[in-house]
C-alpha positions, 0 to 999 in steps of 0.5 A: 506500448506493447500488447503483453501486459507483462512486459510493462510492469516493474522488474525486481531491481525496479522495485529494489530501486524504489526501496532504495529510494524510500529509505533515503528520504525516509532516513532523511526526514525521520519518517517511520513507515508502516503497511496494511495488506491485503491483496498483497499478502506482505509483499509490499512489506517484504520488499520495504524490509530488504532496503538499506537500514530498514529497521531504521525507518520500517516499523512493520506491517499487518497482512490482514488477508481474511475478513476477520482480521481486517475487522477485529485488529484494523477496526474496518467497519462490517460490509465491504473490505474492498472499498475507500472506507476500508483502505483509509480505516486500515491505514489509519489503524496500522499507523497508530498501531505502529506509531508510524508517521507515513502508513500505506494500506492495499485492499482489492480484488486480485482476480480471475473472478469478481468478489464482492462487487468490485471487477477483478484488478480493483484495488483501494490505496489508503496513505496516512501521512502525518495523520492525514488520510488520502485514499485512491482507486485503481483498476489494473488489467491482466492476471492475478499476477500482474495486478499484484505486481502492479500494486505493489508498484503503485503502493511503493510510488505512493509511499516514495511521493509521500516522504518527498520533501517536495510532498505538500502534507496539506491535503484535505483529512477524512 
């Protein structure tokens, strides 16, 4: 294990390979994928859009960096936008907006300074898999750039996990 957090970050080739894995599974299973991004500013959608035959499985994404867009387009309720509820609502809204069977959202604090009541590196992920919503919270360490890269990687891994035929979609709906 290195003391350098950048050494453990994925390379572009690593992220491209994950996206190719997602592309194959999405096409095999007839999935459509969509994203709602705040912290990542469209970086996830850009990665997915580069994957093979993206036009057949990637519906698109919404970049909702401002609070106003989160509230008006993605129907995030008033209050904190870096929280479990915001991530869940963002994922549900983009799934509905794009008609996607698998939707992912990301909202968080990239740093270097805290905002709202969350420390830098705090990221909420929302995922809607055939109508069932789940959320995850992670706190990544490092510079804003390393938080961004770790967030993109984790988001794509979440999509791959949910696109996998072994994924059990029978989770508790929220």
